[in-house]
C-alpha positions as CSV (number, residue, x, y, z in Angstrom):
1,M,91.5,13.4,417.4
2,T,88.5,16.2,416.0
3,L,90.1,15.3,412.1
4,H,89.8,11.5,413.0
5,R,85.8,11.6,413.7
6,P,84.4,13.4,410.3
7,L,87.0,11.0,408.3
8,L,85.5,7.8,410.3
9,L,82.1,9.3,409.3
10,A,82.8,9.9,405.9
11,G,84.3,6.8,405.6
12,L,81.3,4.5,407.3
13,L,78.7,6.8,404.7
14,L,80.8,5.3,401.6
15,A,80.5,1.8,403.1
16,C,77.2,2.1,403.2
17,L,75.6,3.9,400.0
18,S,77.8,0.6,398.4
19,A,76.2,-1.5,400.8
20,V,72.8,-0.4,399.0
21,A,74.3,-0.9,395.1
22,Q,71.1,-2.5,393.4
23,Y,70.6,-3.8,390.2
24,Q,67.5,-2.9,388.4
25,W,66.3,-5.1,384.9
26,I,63.2,-5.8,382.8
27,D,62.7,-9.5,382.7
28,K,61.8,-11.6,380.0
29,D,58.2,-11.0,381.7
30,G,58.1,-7.2,381.7
31,R,58.4,-7.2,385.1
32,R,60.9,-4.6,386.7
33,V,63.1,-6.7,388.8
34,F,65.4,-5.0,391.9
35,S,68.5,-7.2,392.9
36,D,72.1,-6.8,394.5
37,R,72.9,-9.5,392.2
38,A,73.8,-8.9,388.6
39,P,70.8,-10.3,386.5
40,P,70.8,-13.1,384.7
41,A,73.3,-13.7,381.4
42,D,70.2,-14.0,378.8
43,I,68.7,-10.4,379.9
44,P,70.4,-7.8,377.1
45,V,71.8,-5.2,378.0
46,K,69.1,-2.4,376.8
47,N,67.3,-4.2,379.2
48,I,69.5,-3.6,382.5
49,L,67.7,-0.2,383.6
50,S,70.3,0.7,386.7
51,Q,74.0,-0.9,387.9
52,P,76.1,0.1,390.4
53,R,79.2,1.7,389.9
54,G,81.7,-0.2,388.5
55,A,79.3,-3.3,387.3
56,A,79.9,-2.1,383.7
57,A,83.7,-2.7,383.6
58,L,82.7,-6.2,386.0
59,A,80.9,-7.3,382.6
60,A,83.9,-5.9,380.6
61,T,86.6,-8.4,382.0
62,P,87.9,-11.5,380.0
63,A,85.7,-13.9,382.7
64,A,82.5,-12.5,382.0
65,A,83.3,-12.3,378.1
66,E,83.5,-16.4,378.4
67,A,80.6,-16.7,380.9
68,A,78.7,-15.0,377.8
69,T,79.1,-18.2,375.1
70,P,76.8,-20.8,374.7
71,A,78.3,-23.0,376.6
72,A,79.7,-21.3,379.0
73,S,76.7,-20.1,380.5
74,A,75.0,-23.2,380.3
75,T,77.2,-24.6,382.6
76,A,77.5,-21.6,384.3
77,T,73.6,-21.7,384.8
78,A,73.0,-25.6,385.8
79,G,74.9,-25.1,389.7
80,K,73.6,-21.5,390.1
81,A,70.4,-20.5,392.3
82,P,67.1,-20.2,390.8
83,A,66.5,-16.9,388.5
84,P,65.7,-13.8,390.6
85,G,61.7,-12.9,391.1
86,V,61.1,-17.2,392.0
87,D,60.6,-17.8,395.3
88,K,61.9,-21.8,395.8
89,A,60.0,-21.7,399.3
90,L,57.2,-21.1,397.6
91,D,57.9,-23.1,395.0
92,D,58.3,-25.7,397.2
93,K,55.3,-25.0,399.4
94,K,53.3,-24.9,396.1
95,K,54.5,-28.5,395.5
96,Q,53.5,-29.4,398.6
97,A,50.0,-28.7,398.5
98,E,49.6,-30.1,395.3
99,A,51.3,-33.7,397.0
100,A,48.7,-33.0,399.8
101,D,45.6,-32.6,397.7
102,A,46.4,-35.1,395.7
103,A,47.1,-37.6,398.1
104,K,44.1,-36.5,400.2
105,Q,42.2,-37.2,396.4
106,K,43.6,-40.5,396.3
107,A,42.5,-41.6,399.6
108,D,38.1,-40.3,399.1
109,E,38.9,-42.3,396.1
110,A,39.9,-45.3,397.8
111,R,37.7,-44.6,400.9
112,Q,34.6,-44.5,397.8
113,A,35.5,-47.7,396.2
114,A,35.7,-49.4,399.6
115,A,32.0,-48.2,399.9
116,R,31.2,-49.0,396.6
117,A,32.8,-52.8,397.6
118,D,31.1,-53.0,400.7
119,N,27.7,-51.5,399.1
120,C,28.0,-54.5,396.6
121,K,28.8,-57.1,398.8
122,R,25.8,-56.5,401.0
123,A,23.3,-56.0,398.3
124,Q,24.6,-59.5,396.7
125,G,23.8,-61.2,399.8
126,A,20.2,-59.4,400.4
127,K,19.5,-60.5,396.8
128,A,21.0,-64.2,397.5
129,T,18.3,-64.3,400.3
130,L,15.8,-62.8,397.9
131,D,16.3,-65.2,395.7
132,S,16.2,-68.4,398.1
133,G,12.5,-67.8,398.7
134,M,12.7,-68.0,402.2
135,R,9.6,-65.8,404.2
136,M,11.3,-62.6,404.6
137,A,9.8,-60.0,407.4
138,R,10.8,-56.2,408.0
139,V,9.2,-53.5,410.4
140,N,7.0,-50.7,409.3
141,A,6.9,-47.4,410.1
142,K,4.4,-48.1,412.7
143,G,7.1,-50.6,414.5
144,E,5.2,-53.5,413.3
145,R,6.6,-56.2,411.5
146,E,5.4,-57.2,408.4
147,V,5.6,-60.2,406.5
148,L,7.1,-59.3,402.1
149,D,4.5,-60.7,399.7
150,D,5.2,-61.6,396.4
151,A,4.7,-57.4,395.1
152,Q,6.8,-56.4,397.8
153,R,9.6,-59.1,396.9
154,A,10.0,-58.1,393.8
155,A,10.1,-55.0,394.2
156,E,12.7,-55.1,397.3
157,L,14.5,-57.7,394.5
158,K,13.9,-54.6,391.7
159,R,16.1,-52.3,394.4
160,V,18.5,-54.7,395.4
161,N,19.3,-55.3,391.3
162,E,19.6,-51.0,390.8
163,I,22.3,-51.0,393.8
164,I,24.0,-54.0,392.7
165,A,24.9,-52.6,389.1
166,A,25.2,-49.1,390.3
167,S,28.0,-50.6,393.1
168,C,29.0,-53.5,391.1
169,K,31.2,-52.1,388.7
């Protein structure tokens, strides 16, 4: 029984060592990448800095040689996950944030267009009233009602025409 415990402990330690097997390579951007998966096929052998024991033997198998051909690698990479170092969740969040920003910008533009249309409609109504020749009155700063004379009517008509020129495009 005492002999079984050290052997069991040694077996567990060996299993743990194989679990920490890491690949290390330099990607096309010059960054150092650590992964428990083999580097992509487009990484040259000179850029692979370290790999677990026995990994070199796997690379020399005929299946790996087939994957090295351009046609096979193109079909193999089409169904694989994105390259290591690319965070799919982060990319998805970025795309969602960009879509939310675009939607917000579109809503703001729609709101501004609606405000311009409303200003245009009000200014055209005011212009029609000013052009009708009806007597018009307004409340001054003291709260008194005053009737517009010809000069005030002309100034108001000029102001309304400027609003129409700016809003009714």
